[in-house]
FIGU-580097 format. One record per residue (C-alpha): residue in three letters; x, y, z; residue number from 1. Coordinates in steps of 0.1 Angstrom, whole numbers, plus 5000, padded with zeros to 4 digits. Example, Ala and Ser with C-alpha at 12.3 -4.5 7.8 and 13.67 -1.06 7.14 Angstrom:
BEGIN
- ALA|5123|4955|5078|1 $
- SER|5137|4989|5071|2 $
END
This chain:
BEGIN
- MET|2959|1126|7612|1 $
- VAL|2979|1139|7642|2 $
- ARG|2991|1173|7653|3 $
- PHE|3028|1181|7653|4 $
- SER|3040|1178|7688|5 $
- TYR|3062|1206|7702|6 $
- GLU|3067|1184|7732|7 $
- LEU|3090|1160|7713|8 $
- ILE|3127|1163|7705|9 $
- GLY|3157|1142|7700|10 $
- TRP|3187|1148|7724|11 $
- GLY|3222|1155|7710|12 $
- TYR|3211|1173|7678|13 $
- TRP|3237|1200|7683|14 $
- ASP|3264|1176|7673|15 $
- TRP|3248|1165|7641|16 $
- SER|3265|1172|7608|17 $
- VAL|3239|1177|7581|18 $
- PRO|3244|1192|7547|19 $
- ASN|3223|1223|7541|20 $
- VAL|3212|1223|7578|21 $
- ARG|3240|1245|7592|22 $
- THR|3226|1265|7621|23 $
- GLU|3218|1251|7655|24 $
- LYS|3182|1264|7652|25 $
- GLN|3177|1244|7621|26 $
- ARG|3193|1213|7636|27 $
- LYS|3169|1217|7666|28 $
- ALA|3140|1219|7642|29 $
- LEU|3152|1188|7623|30 $
- SER|3154|1170|7656|31 $
- ALA|3118|1179|7664|32 $
- ILE|3106|1168|7630|33 $
- LEU|3125|1134|7632|34 $
- ALA|3112|1129|7668|35 $
- ASN|3076|1134|7655|36 $
- VAL|3082|1111|7626|37 $
- ARG|3096|1085|7650|38 $
- GLU|3065|1088|7671|39 $
- TYR|3038|1090|7644|40 $
- LYS|3055|1070|7616|41 $
- ARG|3039|1078|7582|42 $
- GLN|3007|1093|7594|43 $
- PRO|2999|1128|7581|44 $
- ILE|3012|1153|7607|45 $
- LEU|2993|1186|7609|46 $
- LEU|3010|1219|7616|47 $
- SER|3010|1255|7604|48 $
- ILE|3036|1264|7578|49 $
- ARG|3026|1300|7574|50 $
- ASN|3049|1329|7583|51 $
- GLN|3041|1336|7620|52 $
- GLN|3056|1345|7653|53 $
- ASN|3074|1318|7673|54 $
- ARG|3052|1300|7698|55 $
- PRO|3058|1314|7734|56 $
- SER|3077|1292|7758|57 $
- ARG|3045|1280|7775|58 $
- TYR|3036|1261|7743|59 $
- ASN|3072|1256|7731|60 $
- TYR|3095|1245|7758|61 $
- PHE|3123|1236|7734|62 $
- ARG|3121|1270|7717|63 $
- ILE|3116|1257|7682|64 $
- GLY|3116|1286|7658|65 $
- GLN|3088|1288|7631|66 $
- LYS|3111|1299|7603|67 $
- PRO|3138|1272|7609|68 $
- LEU|3110|1246|7612|69 $
- VAL|3094|1256|7579|70 $
- ALA|3129|1260|7562|71 $
- VAL|3139|1224|7572|72 $
- LEU|3106|1210|7561|73 $
- ARG|3110|1226|7527|74 $
- LYS|3146|1212|7524|75 $
- LEU|3134|1177|7533|76 $
- GLU|3106|1181|7507|77 $
- GLN|3132|1191|7481|78 $
- LYS|3151|1159|7489|79 $
- GLN|3118|1140|7485|80 $
- LEU|3121|1128|7521|81 $
- LEU|3086|1140|7529|82 $
- THR|3055|1154|7511|83 $
- ILE|3038|1186|7522|84 $
- THR|3001|1192|7516|85 $
- THR|2988|1228|7519|86 $
- GLY|2959|1233|7543|87 $
- THR|2924|1247|7536|88 $
- PRO|2915|1280|7553|89 $
- ARG|2883|1284|7572|90 $
- PHE|2852|1294|7552|91 $
- ALA|2868|1284|7519|92 $
- ARG|2842|1270|7494|93 $
- GLY|2845|1247|7464|94 $
- LEU|2834|1254|7428|95 $
- ASP|2799|1242|7437|96 $
- GLY|2797|1268|7465|97 $
- ALA|2798|1242|7493|98 $
- LEU|2818|1249|7524|99 $
- LEU|2851|1230|7523|100 $
- PRO|2864|1213|7555|101 $
- ALA|2890|1235|7571|102 $
- ASN|2923|1219|7578|103 $
- LEU|2959|1227|7587|104 $
- SER|2988|1219|7563|105 $
- SER|3004|1186|7569|106 $
- PHE|3034|1165|7559|107 $
- ILE|3039|1127|7554|108 $
- ALA|3073|1112|7559|109 $
- SER|3089|1089|7534|110 $
- GLU|3102|1054|7544|111 $
- GLU|3137|1068|7541|112 $
- LEU|3129|1097|7565|113 $
- LEU|3114|1072|7589|114 $
- ASP|3145|1051|7588|115 $
- MET|3166|1082|7593|116 $
- ALA|3145|1091|7624|117 $
- TYR|3153|1057|7640|118 $
- ASP|3189|1058|7630|119 $
- TRP|3196|1093|7643|120 $
- ILE|3175|1092|7675|121 $
- SER|3177|1062|7698|122 $
- ASP|3150|1053|7723|123 $
- GLU|3171|1069|7751|124 $
- GLU|3175|1101|7732|125 $
- VAL|3138|1108|7728|126 $
- ILE|3126|1136|7751|127 $
- ARG|3088|1136|7755|128 $
- LEU|3070|1162|7776|129 $
- ASP|3034|1160|7788|130 $
- PRO|3011|1174|7761|131 $
- LEU|2995|1208|7767|132 $
- TYR|2957|1209|7763|133 $
- VAL|2951|1246|7770|134 $
- GLU|2960|1276|7748|135 $
- LEU|2951|1313|7749|136 $
- ARG|2951|1334|7717|137 $
- SER|2950|1372|7711|138 $
- ASN|2917|1388|7700|139 $
- ASP|2929|1400|7666|140 $
- LYS|2932|1388|7631|141 $
- GLU|2965|1371|7637|142 $
- GLU|2953|1352|7668|143 $
- TYR|2988|1350|7683|144 $
- LEU|2994|1326|7712|145 $
- ILE|2997|1344|7746|146 $
- GLN|3019|1334|7774|147 $
- PHE|3000|1326|7806|148 $
- GLU|3004|1314|7842|149 $
- TRP|2986|1284|7856|150 $
- ASP|2956|1290|7880|151 $
- ALA|2930|1267|7895|152 $
- TYR|2908|1267|7864|153 $
- THR|2935|1261|7837|154 $
- GLU|2950|1234|7859|155 $
- HIS|2916|1217|7861|156 $
- VAL|2911|1219|7823|157 $
- GLN|2946|1205|7817|158 $
- LYS|2939|1176|7840|159 $
- GLN|2904|1170|7827|160 $
- MET|2915|1170|7790|161 $
- SER|2946|1149|7797|162 $
- GLU|2925|1122|7814|163 $
- TYR|2898|1123|7787|164 $
- CYS|2923|1121|7758|165 $
- ASP|2944|1094|7774|166 $
- TYR|2912|1073|7779|167 $
- MET|2900|1079|7743|168 $
- ASN|2935|1070|7729|169 $
- GLU|2930|1035|7745|170 $
- GLN|2900|1029|7723|171 $
- TRP|2898|1017|7687|172 $
- ILE|2880|1044|7667|173 $
- GLU|2874|1042|7629|174 $
- VAL|2866|1073|7609|175 $
- GLU|2855|1066|7573|176 $
- GLY|2870|1031|7577|177 $
- ARG|2904|1044|7588|178 $
- PRO|2918|1046|7624|179 $
- LEU|2913|1080|7640|180 $
- GLY|2949|1081|7652|181 $
- GLU|2960|1101|7682|182 $
- LEU|2932|1122|7698|183 $
- LYS|2948|1154|7712|184 $
- LEU|2921|1180|7718|185 $
- VAL|2935|1214|7728|186 $
- ARG|2910|1239|7741|187 $
- HIS|2914|1272|7724|188 $
- PHE|2905|1303|7745|189 $
- LYS|2905|1338|7732|190 $
- ASP|2916|1370|7751|191 $
- TRP|2884|1390|7744|192 $
- ALA|2888|1410|7777|193 $
- GLY|2924|1418|7771|194 $
- ASP|2934|1407|7806|195 $
- GLY|2945|1372|7800|196 $
- SER|2914|1356|7814|197 $
- PHE|2901|1322|7803|198 $
- LEU|2865|1332|7800|199 $
- PHE|2859|1332|7763|200 $
- GLY|2859|1305|7736|201 $
- GLY|2873|1272|7749|202 $
- ARG|2863|1248|7721|203 $
- ALA|2887|1223|7706|204 $
- TRP|2892|1211|7671|205 $
- HIS|2902|1179|7653|206 $
- PRO|2899|1171|7616|207 $
- PHE|2871|1146|7621|208 $
- MET|2849|1174|7634|209 $
- SER|2848|1188|7598|210 $
- LEU|2830|1157|7585|211 $
- SER|2793|1159|7578|212 $
- LYS|2767|1144|7601|213 $
- ILE|2761|1116|7577|214 $
- GLN|2798|1107|7577|215 $
- ARG|2799|1109|7615|216 $
- ARG|2771|1083|7618|217 $
- ARG|2794|1059|7600|218 $
- PHE|2821|1060|7627|219 $
- ARG|2829|1029|7647|220 $
- ILE|2840|1028|7683|221 $
- ASN|2856|0995|7694|222 $
- GLY|2838|0979|7664|223 $
- SER|2803|0991|7675|224 $
- ARG|2779|1013|7656|225 $
- VAL|2775|1048|7670|226 $
- ALA|2747|1071|7681|227 $
- CYS|2750|1109|7676|228 $
- LEU|2734|1128|7705|229 $
- ASP|2733|1166|7707|230 $
- TYR|2717|1193|7728|231 $
- PRO|2687|1208|7710|232 $
- ALA|2693|1246|7705|233 $
- SER|2724|1242|7727|234 $
- VAL|2734|1277|7736|235 $
- PRO|2699|1293|7738|236 $
- ASN|2688|1265|7762|237 $
- LEU|2719|1271|7783|238 $
- LEU|2708|1307|7786|239 $
- TYR|2673|1296|7796|240 $
- ARG|2688|1275|7824|241 $
- MET|2710|1303|7835|242 $
- MET|2681|1328|7836|243 $
- THR|2652|1307|7846|244 $
- GLY|2667|1275|7861|245 $
- LYS|2655|1252|7834|246 $
- ARG|2657|1245|7797|247 $
- LEU|2628|1255|7775|248 $
- ALA|2603|1227|7770|249 $
- GLU|2597|1238|7734|250 $
- ASP|2621|1246|7706|251 $
- PRO|2633|1282|7710|252 $
- TYR|2637|1283|7672|253 $
- SER|2600|1272|7666|254 $
- ILE|2581|1302|7653|255 $
- ASP|2549|1301|7633|256 $
- GLY|2555|1308|7596|257 $
- LEU|2593|1308|7599|258 $
- ASP|2617|1281|7589|259 $
- ARG|2636|1268|7618|260 $
- PHE|2669|1274|7600|261 $
- VAL|2661|1311|7596|262 $
- ALA|2654|1315|7633|263 $
- LYS|2686|1296|7642|264 $
- GLN|2706|1318|7619|265 $
- VAL|2691|1350|7633|266 $
- MET|2698|1339|7669|267 $
- LYS|2735|1336|7660|268 $
- PHE|2735|1373|7651|269 $
- LEU|2715|1382|7682|270 $
- MET|2739|1364|7705|271 $
- ASN|2771|1379|7690|272 $
- THR|2764|1415|7681|273 $
- LYS|2757|1448|7700|274 $
- GLY|2721|1461|7699|275 $
- PHE|2695|1459|7671|276 $
- GLN|2716|1481|7649|277 $
- GLY|2746|1458|7652|278 $
- ALA|2726|1427|7646|279 $
- GLU|2708|1442|7616|280 $
- MET|2742|1453|7601|281 $
- ALA|2757|1418|7607|282 $
- LEU|2727|1401|7590|283 $
- LYS|2729|1424|7560|284 $
- ASN|2766|1418|7556|285 $
- TRP|2761|1381|7558|286 $
- LEU|2735|1382|7531|287 $
- ILE|2759|1398|7506|288 $
- ASP|2791|1380|7518|289 $
- GLU|2805|1359|7489|290 $
- HIS|2815|1332|7515|291 $
- SER|2779|1327|7526|292 $
- CYS|2760|1297|7513|293 $
- PRO|2736|1309|7485|294 $
- LYS|2709|1284|7495|295 $
- GLU|2709|1297|7531|296 $
- THR|2709|1334|7521|297 $
- VAL|2679|1328|7498|298 $
- MET|2659|1313|7527|299 $
- VAL|2667|1342|7550|300 $
- SER|2661|1368|7523|301 $
- SER|2626|1353|7516|302 $
- ALA|2617|1356|7553|303 $
- ILE|2628|1392|7553|304 $
- GLU|2608|1400|7522|305 $
- SER|2577|1383|7538|306 $
- LEU|2581|1403|7571|307 $
- GLY|2590|1436|7555|308 $
- SER|2625|1442|7569|309 $
- GLU|2656|1427|7586|310 $
- ARG|2646|1445|7618|311 $
- LYS|2612|1428|7619|312 $
- LEU|2628|1394|7615|313 $
- LEU|2652|1401|7644|314 $
- GLU|2623|1414|7666|315 $
- LEU|2603|1383|7659|316 $
- VAL|2630|1360|7671|317 $
- VAL|2636|1382|7702|318 $
- ALA|2599|1382|7710|319 $
- ARG|2598|1344|7708|320 $
- ASN|2626|1342|7734|321 $
- GLN|2615|1369|7758|322 $
- PRO|2629|1352|7790|323 $
- ILE|2665|1355|7776|324 $
- LYS|2661|1389|7760|325 $
- SER|2686|1404|7784|326 $
- CYS|2712|1379|7772|327 $
- LEU|2709|1390|7736|328 $
- MET|2727|1418|7716|329 $
- LEU|2754|1423|7742|330 $
- GLY|2783|1421|7718|331 $
- ALA|2807|1395|7704|332 $
- ALA|2827|1390|7737|333 $
- ILE|2796|1379|7756|334 $
- GLY|2787|1356|7727|335 $
- GLN|2821|1340|7731|336 $
- HIS|2814|1336|7768|337 $
- TYR|2782|1317|7759|338 $
- GLN|2804|1294|7738|339 $
- TRP|2827|1290|7767|340 $
- LEU|2798|1279|7789|341 $
- GLU|2788|1253|7763|342 $
- ALA|2824|1240|7759|343 $
- ASN|2828|1236|7797|344 $
- LEU|2796|1216|7798|345 $
- VAL|2805|1194|7768|346 $
- PHE|2840|1185|7780|347 $
- HIS|2828|1180|7816|348 $
- VAL|2802|1155|7803|349 $
- ALA|2827|1138|7780|350 $
- HIS|2852|1135|7809|351 $
- GLN|2825|1121|7832|352 $
- LEU|2816|1095|7806|353 $
- SER|2852|1084|7802|354 $
- LEU|2854|1079|7840|355 $
- ARG|2825|1056|7837|356 $
- GLY|2841|1036|7809|357 $
- VAL|2820|1052|7781|358 $
- PRO|2840|1065|7752|359 $
- ALA|2825|1096|7736|360 $
- LEU|2838|1118|7708|361 $
- THR|2826|1154|7708|362 $
- VAL|2817|1178|7679|363 $
- HIS|2808|1212|7695|364 $
- ASP|2775|1202|7713|365 $
- GLU|2773|1167|7699|366 $
- PHE|2784|1134|7715|367 $
- ILE|2793|1103|7694|368 $
- VAL|2789|1072|7715|369 $
- LYS|2784|1035|7710|370 $
- GLU|2747|1027|7704|371 $
- GLU|2746|1006|7736|372 $
- ASP|2759|1036|7756|373 $
- ARG|2731|1059|7744|374 $
- GLU|2711|1057|7776|375 $
- VAL|2739|1065|7800|376 $
- ALA|2752|1093|7778|377 $
- GLU|2718|1110|7776|378 $
- MET|2714|1107|7814|379 $
- LEU|2747|1124|7820|380 $
- MET|2741|1151|7793|381 $
- TYR|2711|1164|7813|382 $
- SER|2723|1157|7849|383 $
- GLU|2758|1170|7850|384 $
- TRP|2772|1205|7852|385 $
- PRO|2808|1216|7858|386 $
- LYS|2814|1230|7893|387 $
- ASP|2836|1259|7905|388 $
- LEU|2837|1277|7871|389 $
- PRO|2853|1312|7872|390 $
- VAL|2827|1340|7870|391 $
- LEU|2823|1368|7844|392 $
- ALA|2807|1397|7863|393 $
- GLU|2792|1412|7831|394 $
- ALA|2772|1380|7823|395 $
- PRO|2734|1388|7824|396 $
- TRP|2727|1362|7851|397 $
- ASN|2753|1378|7874|398 $
- ARG|2738|1412|7869|399 $
- CYS|2702|1400|7874|400 $
- CYS|2691|1397|7910|401 $
- GLU|2662|1375|7900|402 $
- THR|2682|1348|7882|403 $
- GLN|2673|1312|7890|404 $
- SER|2706|1297|7877|405 $
- GLU|2710|1276|7909|406 $
- GLY|2690|1251|7889|407 $
- PHE|2724|1237|7879|408 $
END
């Protein structure tokens, strides 16, 4: 699968005469669709077809409107020139209660539409801009794209992700026996501070990331079997390094009498809520949420029953991680900043691996590399740290005069 590229269009569309595509905005949308079909042939092309605002010019140089784009796709579908598959929203579950892989909607062009793309757009008429690997979204339910100006950090991320993706697209990668297709990872930042800063979020997404660990172990990179390497307790250990200068030698989720999953789940609430009251409320809401996995809620409920209350369970995990207590229960925005730290580290390491000729796919804090590259990948995972990152003044290590974060 590939993402619809707003950086592709066919020149001269304004002179086209197409039945039922009468406005210039619709002709422009048709040109973008055909240019994408010309580029990606009959691969599934991912895009959002919901009713939403037009993408700002930073992400949409050719000013392709969302309504004209969807309208033309529907008309092509009616003519049986393409097939549209509706996506799966995040946190949707199947009849068995299992979490379904989230995915955007997609369309697949017919052979007739592919022929049309080549007939209507010549090689010389294809306009292709450099892909954008950075986006900033609003901190609300709609998560609208926000216009932004380039600065040193975003220019660095753009260059880093461009070089990394270009290198990975030179490799032959099989996912479940099929070629991966184009790897275009756009880092998604969120405007939690309301000031347009790129200090929160920063992860990227691709359909292969929704596959299970068992499925990911079956990947092949240039014909080789793969090894899956991740950072144990990734974010808590980042906080330990920021506050003490080193990772914790033991597992921060290891607590006598408590299942590791329960401690890990509780830590998520502690890192993304405000105060004990907020963490307790989030935990209770999760336990009764219909989208929560029943098997997981039963495990946590049993721990709460054994300890006597949700508060005691939260306090137990905090006590186990006393050195990073000042990093916990500071609110959702700070939790997103912790995710930002992790994302910067992961993509820095992935980029450094690519510069050394080592292809590596990433899934949050996991690296998928060829088995023969395991040793060099593990070495870089624990020896590299991104330099010259912008600073969030409210971060605990910036407010604590005794921090030892120079360990990086």
